[in-house]
PDB file with SEQRES, HELIX, SHEET and CRYST1 records, atoms N, CA, C and O in Angstrom:
SEQRES   1 A   70  MET ALA TYR VAL ASN SER ARG THR ALA SER VAL SER PHE          
SEQRES   2 A   70  SER ASP ARG PHE GLY ALA VAL VAL LYS MET ILE LYS ASP          
SEQRES   3 A   70  ALA VAL GLU ARG ARG ARG VAL TYR ALA ILE THR VAL GLN          
SEQRES   4 A   70  GLU LEU SER ALA LEU SER ASP ARG ASP LEU THR ASP MET          
SEQRES   5 A   70  GLY ILE SER ARG LEU GLY ILE THR GLU VAL ALA ARG GLU          
SEQRES   6 A   70  ALA ALA TYR THR LYS                                          
HELIX    1 AA1 PHE A   13  ALA A   43  1                                  31    
HELIX    2 AA2 ASP A   46  MET A   52  1                                   7    
HELIX    3 AA3 ARG A   56  GLY A   58  5                                   3    
HELIX    4 AA4 ILE A   59  TYR A   68  1                                  10    
CRYST1    1.000    1.000    1.000  90.00  90.00  90.00 P 1           1          
ATOM      1  N   MET A   1     -70.127  -4.145  48.270  1.00  0.00           N  
ATOM      2  CA  MET A   1     -70.602  -5.177  47.387  1.00  0.00           C  
ATOM      3  C   MET A   1     -69.738  -5.182  46.123  1.00  0.00           C  
ATOM      4  O   MET A   1     -69.460  -4.129  45.550  1.00  0.00           O  
ATOM      5  N   ALA A   2     -69.322  -6.357  45.700  1.00  0.00           N  
ATOM      6  CA  ALA A   2     -68.484  -6.505  44.521  1.00  0.00           C  
ATOM      7  C   ALA A   2     -69.300  -7.107  43.384  1.00  0.00           C  
ATOM      8  O   ALA A   2     -70.273  -7.826  43.611  1.00  0.00           O  
ATOM      9  N   TYR A   3     -68.898  -6.811  42.197  1.00  0.00           N  
ATOM     10  CA  TYR A   3     -69.560  -7.403  41.034  1.00  0.00           C  
ATOM     11  C   TYR A   3     -68.507  -7.779  40.001  1.00  0.00           C  
ATOM     12  O   TYR A   3     -67.377  -7.290  40.033  1.00  0.00           O  
ATOM     13  N   VAL A   4     -68.898  -8.650  39.092  1.00  0.00           N  
ATOM     14  CA  VAL A   4     -68.001  -9.125  38.056  1.00  0.00           C  
ATOM     15  C   VAL A   4     -68.492  -8.612  36.723  1.00  0.00           C  
ATOM     16  O   VAL A   4     -69.672  -8.726  36.393  1.00  0.00           O  
ATOM     17  N   ASN A   5     -67.597  -8.059  35.976  1.00  0.00           N  
ATOM     18  CA  ASN A   5     -67.934  -7.593  34.646  1.00  0.00           C  
ATOM     19  C   ASN A   5     -67.625  -8.727  33.676  1.00  0.00           C  
ATOM     20  O   ASN A   5     -66.458  -9.046  33.452  1.00  0.00           O  
ATOM     21  N   SER A   6     -68.631  -9.325  33.113  1.00  0.00           N  
ATOM     22  CA  SER A   6     -68.428 -10.478  32.237  1.00  0.00           C  
ATOM     23  C   SER A   6     -68.370 -10.089  30.762  1.00  0.00           C  
ATOM     24  O   SER A   6     -68.353 -10.958  29.890  1.00  0.00           O  
ATOM     25  N   ARG A   7     -68.339  -8.826  30.489  1.00  0.00           N  
ATOM     26  CA  ARG A   7     -68.277  -8.376  29.102  1.00  0.00           C  
ATOM     27  C   ARG A   7     -66.851  -8.544  28.587  1.00  0.00           C  
ATOM     28  O   ARG A   7     -65.898  -8.103  29.230  1.00  0.00           O  
ATOM     29  N   THR A   8     -66.709  -9.165  27.455  1.00  0.00           N  
ATOM     30  CA  THR A   8     -65.387  -9.354  26.856  1.00  0.00           C  
ATOM     31  C   THR A   8     -65.280  -8.496  25.605  1.00  0.00           C  
ATOM     32  O   THR A   8     -66.277  -8.194  24.949  1.00  0.00           O  
ATOM     33  N   ALA A   9     -64.094  -8.123  25.300  1.00  0.00           N  
ATOM     34  CA  ALA A   9     -63.858  -7.326  24.098  1.00  0.00           C  
ATOM     35  C   ALA A   9     -63.991  -8.236  22.883  1.00  0.00           C  
ATOM     36  O   ALA A   9     -63.392  -9.309  22.817  1.00  0.00           O  
ATOM     37  N   SER A  10     -64.777  -7.786  21.943  1.00  0.00           N  
ATOM     38  CA  SER A  10     -64.924  -8.606  20.742  1.00  0.00           C  
ATOM     39  C   SER A  10     -63.859  -8.192  19.724  1.00  0.00           C  
ATOM     40  O   SER A  10     -63.633  -7.008  19.473  1.00  0.00           O  
ATOM     41  N   VAL A  11     -63.236  -9.175  19.169  1.00  0.00           N  
ATOM     42  CA  VAL A  11     -62.200  -8.944  18.171  1.00  0.00           C  
ATOM     43  C   VAL A  11     -62.750  -9.437  16.847  1.00  0.00           C  
ATOM     44  O   VAL A  11     -63.188 -10.582  16.732  1.00  0.00           O  
ATOM     45  N   SER A  12     -62.725  -8.580  15.864  1.00  0.00           N  
ATOM     46  CA  SER A  12     -63.304  -8.945  14.575  1.00  0.00           C  
ATOM     47  C   SER A  12     -62.407  -9.933  13.828  1.00  0.00           C  
ATOM     48  O   SER A  12     -61.223 -10.088  14.127  1.00  0.00           O  
ATOM     49  N   PHE A  13     -63.004 -10.574  12.871  1.00  0.00           N  
ATOM     50  CA  PHE A  13     -62.274 -11.531  12.045  1.00  0.00           C  
ATOM     51  C   PHE A  13     -61.124 -10.843  11.312  1.00  0.00           C  
ATOM     52  O   PHE A  13     -60.026 -11.392  11.212  1.00  0.00           O  
ATOM     53  N   SER A  14     -61.381  -9.648  10.806  1.00  0.00           N  
ATOM     54  CA  SER A  14     -60.332  -8.942  10.062  1.00  0.00           C  
ATOM     55  C   SER A  14     -59.147  -8.584  10.963  1.00  0.00           C  
ATOM     56  O   SER A  14     -58.001  -8.600  10.515  1.00  0.00           O  
ATOM     57  N   ASP A  15     -59.422  -8.259  12.233  1.00  0.00           N  
ATOM     58  CA  ASP A  15     -58.326  -7.979  13.170  1.00  0.00           C  
ATOM     59  C   ASP A  15     -57.489  -9.232  13.413  1.00  0.00           C  
ATOM     60  O   ASP A  15     -56.259  -9.174  13.413  1.00  0.00           O  
ATOM     61  N   ARG A  16     -58.161 -10.361  13.621  1.00  0.00           N  
ATOM     62  CA  ARG A  16     -57.437 -11.611  13.851  1.00  0.00           C  
ATOM     63  C   ARG A  16     -56.667 -12.023  12.605  1.00  0.00           C  
ATOM     64  O   ARG A  16     -55.523 -12.468  12.697  1.00  0.00           O  
ATOM     65  N   PHE A  17     -57.295 -11.876  11.435  1.00  0.00           N  
ATOM     66  CA  PHE A  17     -56.635 -12.229  10.178  1.00  0.00           C  
ATOM     67  C   PHE A  17     -55.412 -11.344   9.953  1.00  0.00           C  
ATOM     68  O   PHE A  17     -54.358 -11.825   9.536  1.00  0.00           O  
ATOM     69  N   GLY A  18     -55.557 -10.051  10.230  1.00  0.00           N  
ATOM     70  CA  GLY A  18     -54.430  -9.131  10.088  1.00  0.00           C  
ATOM     71  C   GLY A  18     -53.285  -9.493  11.014  1.00  0.00           C  
ATOM     72  O   GLY A  18     -52.117  -9.379  10.640  1.00  0.00           O  
ATOM     73  N   ALA A  19     -53.617  -9.932  12.230  1.00  0.00           N  
ATOM     74  CA  ALA A  19     -52.577 -10.335  13.178  1.00  0.00           C  
ATOM     75  C   ALA A  19     -51.847 -11.579  12.692  1.00  0.00           C  
ATOM     76  O   ALA A  19     -50.630 -11.682  12.843  1.00  0.00           O  
ATOM     77  N   VAL A  20     -52.577 -12.521  12.110  1.00  0.00           N  
ATOM     78  CA  VAL A  20     -51.960 -13.741  11.590  1.00  0.00           C  
ATOM     79  C   VAL A  20     -51.049 -13.407  10.411  1.00  0.00           C  
ATOM     80  O   VAL A  20     -49.940 -13.930  10.310  1.00  0.00           O  
ATOM     81  N   VAL A  21     -51.519 -12.543   9.527  1.00  0.00           N  
ATOM     82  CA  VAL A  21     -50.705 -12.138   8.372  1.00  0.00           C  
ATOM     83  C   VAL A  21     -49.422 -11.459   8.841  1.00  0.00           C  
ATOM     84  O   VAL A  21     -48.347 -11.723   8.301  1.00  0.00           O  
ATOM     85  N   LYS A  22     -49.530 -10.579   9.851  1.00  0.00           N  
ATOM     86  CA  LYS A  22     -48.344  -9.912  10.386  1.00  0.00           C  
ATOM     87  C   LYS A  22     -47.383 -10.918  11.003  1.00  0.00           C  
ATOM     88  O   LYS A  22     -46.170 -10.802  10.833  1.00  0.00           O  
ATOM     89  N   MET A  23     -47.915 -11.900  11.716  1.00  0.00           N  
ATOM     90  CA  MET A  23     -47.072 -12.927  12.318  1.00  0.00           C  
ATOM     91  C   MET A  23     -46.309 -13.707  11.240  1.00  0.00           C  
ATOM     92  O   MET A  23     -45.123 -13.996  11.397  1.00  0.00           O  
ATOM     93  N   ILE A  24     -46.992 -14.040  10.161  1.00  0.00           N  
ATOM     94  CA  ILE A  24     -46.365 -14.787   9.068  1.00  0.00           C  
ATOM     95  C   ILE A  24     -45.286 -13.931   8.402  1.00  0.00           C  
ATOM     96  O   ILE A  24     -44.195 -14.423   8.112  1.00  0.00           O  
ATOM     97  N   LYS A  25     -45.584 -12.658   8.161  1.00  0.00           N  
ATOM     98  CA  LYS A  25     -44.587 -11.770   7.555  1.00  0.00           C  
ATOM     99  C   LYS A  25     -43.355 -11.634   8.433  1.00  0.00           C  
ATOM    100  O   LYS A  25     -42.229 -11.644   7.935  1.00  0.00           O  
ATOM    101  N   ASP A  26     -43.565 -11.508   9.737  1.00  0.00           N  
ATOM    102  CA  ASP A  26     -42.441 -11.413  10.672  1.00  0.00           C  
ATOM    103  C   ASP A  26     -41.595 -12.689  10.646  1.00  0.00           C  
ATOM    104  O   ASP A  26     -40.366 -12.625  10.661  1.00  0.00           O  
ATOM    105  N   ALA A  27     -42.255 -13.836  10.608  1.00  0.00           N  
ATOM    106  CA  ALA A  27     -41.537 -15.117  10.582  1.00  0.00           C  
ATOM    107  C   ALA A  27     -40.728 -15.256   9.294  1.00  0.00           C  
ATOM    108  O   ALA A  27     -39.593 -15.732   9.318  1.00  0.00           O  
ATOM    109  N   VAL A  28     -41.310 -14.842   8.177  1.00  0.00           N  
ATOM    110  CA  VAL A  28     -40.603 -14.914   6.895  1.00  0.00           C  
ATOM    111  C   VAL A  28     -39.384 -13.987   6.909  1.00  0.00           C  
ATOM    112  O   VAL A  28     -38.315 -14.354   6.421  1.00  0.00           O  
ATOM    113  N   GLU A  29     -39.548 -12.795   7.463  1.00  0.00           N  
ATOM    114  CA  GLU A  29     -38.430 -11.847   7.530  1.00  0.00           C  
ATOM    115  C   GLU A  29     -37.316 -12.372   8.433  1.00  0.00           C  
ATOM    116  O   GLU A  29     -36.138 -12.250   8.100  1.00  0.00           O  
ATOM    117  N   ARG A  30     -37.682 -12.952   9.568  1.00  0.00           N  
ATOM    118  CA  ARG A  30     -36.657 -13.522  10.457  1.00  0.00           C  
ATOM    119  C   ARG A  30     -35.926 -14.666   9.780  1.00  0.00           C  
ATOM    120  O   ARG A  30     -34.707 -14.780   9.908  1.00  0.00           O  
ATOM    121  N   ARG A  31     -36.641 -15.505   9.069  1.00  0.00           N  
ATOM    122  CA  ARG A  31     -36.006 -16.622   8.366  1.00  0.00           C  
ATOM    123  C   ARG A  31     -35.067 -16.099   7.273  1.00  0.00           C  
ATOM    124  O   ARG A  31     -34.005 -16.673   7.034  1.00  0.00           O  
ATOM    125  N   ARG A  32     -35.466 -15.008   6.612  1.00  0.00           N  
ATOM    126  CA  ARG A  32     -34.626 -14.408   5.572  1.00  0.00           C  
ATOM    127  C   ARG A  32     -33.329 -13.881   6.185  1.00  0.00           C  
ATOM    128  O   ARG A  32     -32.252 -14.091   5.628  1.00  0.00           O  
ATOM    129  N   VAL A  33     -33.427 -13.199   7.325  1.00  0.00           N  
ATOM    130  CA  VAL A  33     -32.230 -12.696   8.012  1.00  0.00           C  
ATOM    131  C   VAL A  33     -31.327 -13.856   8.401  1.00  0.00           C  
ATOM    132  O   VAL A  33     -30.110 -13.777   8.232  1.00  0.00           O  
ATOM    133  N   TYR A  34     -31.912 -14.938   8.923  1.00  0.00           N  
ATOM    134  CA  TYR A  34     -31.137 -16.122   9.301  1.00  0.00           C  
ATOM    135  C   TYR A  34     -30.392 -16.686   8.097  1.00  0.00           C  
ATOM    136  O   TYR A  34     -29.190 -16.943   8.170  1.00  0.00           O  
ATOM    137  N   ALA A  35     -31.107 -16.879   6.986  1.00  0.00           N  
ATOM    138  CA  ALA A  35     -30.502 -17.486   5.801  1.00  0.00           C  
ATOM    139  C   ALA A  35     -29.387 -16.613   5.226  1.00  0.00           C  
ATOM    140  O   ALA A  35     -28.342 -17.126   4.828  1.00  0.00           O  
ATOM    141  N   ILE A  36     -29.602 -15.305   5.182  1.00  0.00           N  
ATOM    142  CA  ILE A  36     -28.588 -14.400   4.648  1.00  0.00           C  
ATOM    143  C   ILE A  36     -27.351 -14.405   5.545  1.00  0.00           C  
ATOM    144  O   ILE A  36     -26.222 -14.409   5.054  1.00  0.00           O  
ATOM    145  N   THR A  37     -27.569 -14.404   6.858  1.00  0.00           N  
ATOM    146  CA  THR A  37     -26.436 -14.412   7.789  1.00  0.00           C  
ATOM    147  C   THR A  37     -25.619 -15.683   7.642  1.00  0.00           C  
ATOM    148  O   THR A  37     -24.389 -15.629   7.608  1.00  0.00           O  
ATOM    149  N   VAL A  38     -26.288 -16.830   7.555  1.00  0.00           N  
ATOM    150  CA  VAL A  38     -25.575 -18.100   7.362  1.00  0.00           C  
ATOM    151  C   VAL A  38     -24.804 -18.065   6.049  1.00  0.00           C  
ATOM    152  O   VAL A  38     -23.642 -18.471   6.003  1.00  0.00           O  
ATOM    153  N   GLN A  39     -25.427 -17.593   4.999  1.00  0.00           N  
ATOM    154  CA  GLN A  39     -24.784 -17.547   3.686  1.00  0.00           C  
ATOM    155  C   GLN A  39     -23.536 -16.654   3.711  1.00  0.00           C  
ATOM    156  O   GLN A  39     -22.482 -17.032   3.199  1.00  0.00           O  
ATOM    157  N   GLU A  40     -23.668 -15.478   4.308  1.00  0.00           N  
ATOM    158  CA  GLU A  40     -22.538 -14.550   4.318  1.00  0.00           C  
ATOM    159  C   GLU A  40     -21.395 -15.046   5.202  1.00  0.00           C  
ATOM    160  O   GLU A  40     -20.227 -14.926   4.834  1.00  0.00           O  
ATOM    161  N   LEU A  41     -21.729 -15.603   6.365  1.00  0.00           N  
ATOM    162  CA  LEU A  41     -20.660 -16.113   7.231  1.00  0.00           C  
ATOM    163  C   LEU A  41     -20.001 -17.348   6.635  1.00  0.00           C  
ATOM    164  O   LEU A  41     -18.797 -17.544   6.799  1.00  0.00           O  
ATOM    165  N   SER A  42     -20.763 -18.174   5.952  1.00  0.00           N  
ATOM    166  CA  SER A  42     -20.196 -19.382   5.338  1.00  0.00           C  
ATOM    167  C   SER A  42     -19.241 -19.041   4.205  1.00  0.00           C  
ATOM    168  O   SER A  42     -18.331 -19.812   3.900  1.00  0.00           O  
ATOM    169  N   ALA A  43     -19.446 -17.892   3.586  1.00  0.00           N  
ATOM    170  CA  ALA A  43     -18.580 -17.482   2.480  1.00  0.00           C  
ATOM    171  C   ALA A  43     -17.220 -16.978   2.971  1.00  0.00           C  
ATOM    172  O   ALA A  43     -16.284 -16.873   2.179  1.00  0.00           O  
ATOM    173  N   LEU A  44     -17.100 -16.667   4.253  1.00  0.00           N  
ATOM    174  CA  LEU A  44     -15.832 -16.166   4.789  1.00  0.00           C  
ATOM    175  C   LEU A  44     -14.830 -17.297   4.973  1.00  0.00           C  
ATOM    176  O   LEU A  44     -15.200 -18.463   5.110  1.00  0.00           O  
ATOM    177  N   SER A  45     -13.571 -16.931   4.972  1.00  0.00           N  
ATOM    178  CA  SER A  45     -12.517 -17.921   5.203  1.00  0.00           C  
ATOM    179  C   SER A  45     -12.449 -18.242   6.694  1.00  0.00           C  
ATOM    180  O   SER A  45     -12.983 -17.511   7.528  1.00  0.00           O  
ATOM    181  N   ASP A  46     -11.784 -19.349   7.009  1.00  0.00           N  
ATOM    182  CA  ASP A  46     -11.618 -19.724   8.407  1.00  0.00           C  
ATOM    183  C   ASP A  46     -10.854 -18.650   9.176  1.00  0.00           C  
ATOM    184  O   ASP A  46     -11.133 -18.403  10.349  1.00  0.00           O  
ATOM    185  N   ARG A  47      -9.905 -18.025   8.523  1.00  0.00           N  
ATOM    186  CA  ARG A  47      -9.121 -16.970   9.182  1.00  0.00           C  
ATOM    187  C   ARG A  47      -9.996 -15.765   9.519  1.00  0.00           C  
ATOM    188  O   ARG A  47      -9.902 -15.205  10.611  1.00  0.00           O  
ATOM    189  N   ASP A  48     -10.849 -15.373   8.569  1.00  0.00           N  
ATOM    190  CA  ASP A  48     -11.746 -14.243   8.833  1.00  0.00           C  
ATOM    191  C   ASP A  48     -12.706 -14.558   9.982  1.00  0.00           C  
ATOM    192  O   ASP A  48     -12.961 -13.710  10.836  1.00  0.00           O  
ATOM    193  N   LEU A  49     -13.229 -15.774   9.994  1.00  0.00           N  
ATOM    194  CA  LEU A  49     -14.127 -16.174  11.079  1.00  0.00           C  
ATOM    195  C   LEU A  49     -13.400 -16.171  12.418  1.00  0.00           C  
ATOM    196  O   LEU A  49     -13.952 -15.733  13.427  1.00  0.00           O  
ATOM    197  N   THR A  50     -12.164 -16.658  12.428  1.00  0.00           N  
ATOM    198  CA  THR A  50     -11.380 -16.681  13.657  1.00  0.00           C  
ATOM    199  C   THR A  50     -11.116 -15.257  14.148  1.00  0.00           C  
ATOM    200  O   THR A  50     -11.159 -14.998  15.351  1.00  0.00           O  
ATOM    201  N   ASP A  51     -10.846 -14.342  13.228  1.00  0.00           N  
ATOM    202  CA  ASP A  51     -10.628 -12.946  13.604  1.00  0.00           C  
ATOM    203  C   ASP A  51     -11.865 -12.347  14.283  1.00  0.00           C  
ATOM    204  O   ASP A  51     -11.748 -11.489  15.158  1.00  0.00           O  
ATOM    205  N   MET A  52     -13.039 -12.804  13.874  1.00  0.00           N  
ATOM    206  CA  MET A  52     -14.282 -12.324  14.481  1.00  0.00           C  
ATOM    207  C   MET A  52     -14.673 -13.117  15.718  1.00  0.00           C  
ATOM    208  O   MET A  52     -15.645 -12.776  16.392  1.00  0.00           O  
ATOM    209  N   GLY A  53     -13.930 -14.164  16.022  1.00  0.00           N  
ATOM    210  CA  GLY A  53     -14.230 -14.968  17.203  1.00  0.00           C  
ATOM    211  C   GLY A  53     -15.330 -15.982  16.986  1.00  0.00           C  
ATOM    212  O   GLY A  53     -16.013 -16.379  17.930  1.00  0.00           O  
ATOM    213  N   ILE A  54     -15.507 -16.405  15.733  1.00  0.00           N  
ATOM    214  CA  ILE A  54     -16.559 -17.362  15.387  1.00  0.00           C  
ATOM    215  C   ILE A  54     -15.907 -18.597  14.782  1.00  0.00           C  
ATOM    216  O   ILE A  54     -15.040 -18.493  13.914  1.00  0.00           O  
ATOM    217  N   SER A  55     -16.331 -19.767  15.250  1.00  0.00           N  
ATOM    218  CA  SER A  55     -15.849 -20.990  14.605  1.00  0.00           C  
ATOM    219  C   SER A  55     -16.845 -21.357  13.505  1.00  0.00           C  
ATOM    220  O   SER A  55     -17.984 -20.889  13.511  1.00  0.00           O  
ATOM    221  N   ARG A  56     -16.421 -22.176  12.584  1.00  0.00           N  
ATOM    222  CA  ARG A  56     -17.313 -22.593  11.505  1.00  0.00           C  
ATOM    223  C   ARG A  56     -18.551 -23.313  12.066  1.00  0.00           C  
ATOM    224  O   ARG A  56     -19.645 -23.217  11.510  1.00  0.00           O  
ATOM    225  N   LEU A  57     -18.354 -24.026  13.164  1.00  0.00           N  
ATOM    226  CA  LEU A  57     -19.483 -24.723  13.783  1.00  0.00           C  
ATOM    227  C   LEU A  57     -20.447 -23.762  14.478  1.00  0.00           C  
ATOM    228  O   LEU A  57     -21.591 -24.127  14.748  1.00  0.00           O  
ATOM    229  N   GLY A  58     -20.006 -22.562  14.764  1.00  0.00           N  
ATOM    230  CA  GLY A  58     -20.846 -21.604  15.460  1.00  0.00           C  
ATOM    231  C   GLY A  58     -21.634 -20.677  14.556  1.00  0.00           C  
ATOM    232  O   GLY A  58     -22.334 -19.788  15.041  1.00  0.00           O  
ATOM    233  N   ILE A  59     -21.533 -20.869  13.258  1.00  0.00           N  
ATOM    234  CA  ILE A  59     -22.212 -19.985  12.311  1.00  0.00           C  
ATOM    235  C   ILE A  59     -23.724 -20.005  12.520  1.00  0.00           C  
ATOM    236  O   ILE A  59     -24.359 -18.952  12.556  1.00  0.00           O  
ATOM    237  N   THR A  60     -24.297 -21.190  12.655  1.00  0.00           N  
ATOM    238  CA  THR A  60     -25.755 -21.261  12.806  1.00  0.00           C  
ATOM    239  C   THR A  60     -26.218 -20.617  14.113  1.00  0.00           C  
ATOM    240  O   THR A  60     -27.286 -20.007  14.166  1.00  0.00           O  
ATOM    241  N   GLU A  61     -25.416 -20.755  15.156  1.00  0.00           N  
ATOM    242  CA  GLU A  61     -25.780 -20.131  16.432  1.00  0.00           C  
ATOM    243  C   GLU A  61     -25.762 -18.609  16.321  1.00  0.00           C  
ATOM    244  O   GLU A  61     -26.661 -17.935  16.825  1.00  0.00           O  
ATOM    245  N   VAL A  62     -24.745 -18.073  15.664  1.00  0.00           N  
ATOM    246  CA  VAL A  62     -24.655 -16.626  15.471  1.00  0.00           C  
ATOM    247  C   VAL A  62     -25.827 -16.144  14.614  1.00  0.00           C  
ATOM    248  O   VAL A  62     -26.427 -15.111  14.915  1.00  0.00           O  
ATOM    249  N   ALA A  63     -26.155 -16.873  13.563  1.00  0.00           N  
ATOM    250  CA  ALA A  63     -27.266 -16.493  12.696  1.00  0.00           C  
ATOM    251  C   ALA A  63     -28.588 -16.552  13.446  1.00  0.00           C  
ATOM    252  O   ALA A  63     -29.446 -15.687  13.268  1.00  0.00           O  
ATOM    253  N   ARG A  64     -28.754 -17.567  14.282  1.00  0.00           N  
ATOM    254  CA  ARG A  64     -29.990 -17.689  15.058  1.00  0.00           C  
ATOM    255  C   ARG A  64     -30.135 -16.521  16.015  1.00  0.00           C  
ATOM    256  O   ARG A  64     -31.226 -15.973  16.171  1.00  0.00           O  
ATOM    257  N   GLU A  65     -29.039 -16.137  16.657  1.00  0.00           N  
ATOM    258  CA  GLU A  65     -29.079 -14.983  17.566  1.00  0.00           C  
ATOM    259  C   GLU A  65     -29.409 -13.705  16.803  1.00  0.00           C  
ATOM    260  O   GLU A  65     -30.163 -12.863  17.291  1.00  0.00           O  
ATOM    261  N   ALA A  66     -28.845 -13.562  15.609  1.00  0.00           N  
ATOM    262  CA  ALA A  66     -29.084 -12.361  14.817  1.00  0.00           C  
ATOM    263  C   ALA A  66     -30.542 -12.267  14.364  1.00  0.00           C  
ATOM    264  O   ALA A  66     -31.103 -11.174  14.300  1.00  0.00           O  
ATOM    265  N   ALA A  67     -31.140 -13.387  14.057  1.00  0.00           N  
ATOM    266  CA  ALA A  67     -32.483 -13.373  13.504  1.00  0.00           C  
ATOM    267  C   ALA A  67     -33.586 -13.439  14.547  1.00  0.00           C  
ATOM    268  O   ALA A  67     -34.636 -12.819  14.374  1.00  0.00           O  
ATOM    269  N   TYR A  68     -33.369 -14.172  15.612  1.00  0.00           N  
ATOM    270  CA  TYR A  68     -34.479 -14.491  16.502  1.00  0.00           C  
ATOM    271  C   TYR A  68     -34.397 -13.866  17.888  1.00  0.00           C  
ATOM    272  O   TYR A  68     -35.294 -14.085  18.702  1.00  0.00           O  
ATOM    273  N   THR A  69     -33.360 -13.099  18.185  1.00  0.00           N  
ATOM    274  CA  THR A  69     -33.316 -12.393  19.461  1.00  0.00           C  
ATOM    275  C   THR A  69     -33.439 -10.914  19.209  1.00  0.00           C  
ATOM    276  O   THR A  69     -33.107 -10.420  18.131  1.00  0.00           O  
ATOM    277  N   LYS A  70     -33.916 -10.216  20.207  1.00  0.00           N  
ATOM    278  CA  LYS A  70     -34.120  -8.771  20.020  1.00  0.00           C  
ATOM    279  C   LYS A  70     -33.023  -7.988  20.657  1.00  0.00           C  
ATOM    280  O   LYS A  70     -33.028  -6.758  20.600  1.00  0.00           O  
TER     281      LYS A  70                                                      
END                                                                             
């Protein structure tokens, strides 16, 4: 004979609020990394970027990878 356990884990408001705050902090930190990376790469000369294998048009892609991938 099989039975179903219908009891669900209750998550308190403070746990959910803490998770939302952590999510927001993580998003802000990722955006900060993105902005700093774009700023630093944009300050380089075309020759320096070429030496690193990055075109000026690829700066945002490199910054996005740095900030949003693990």
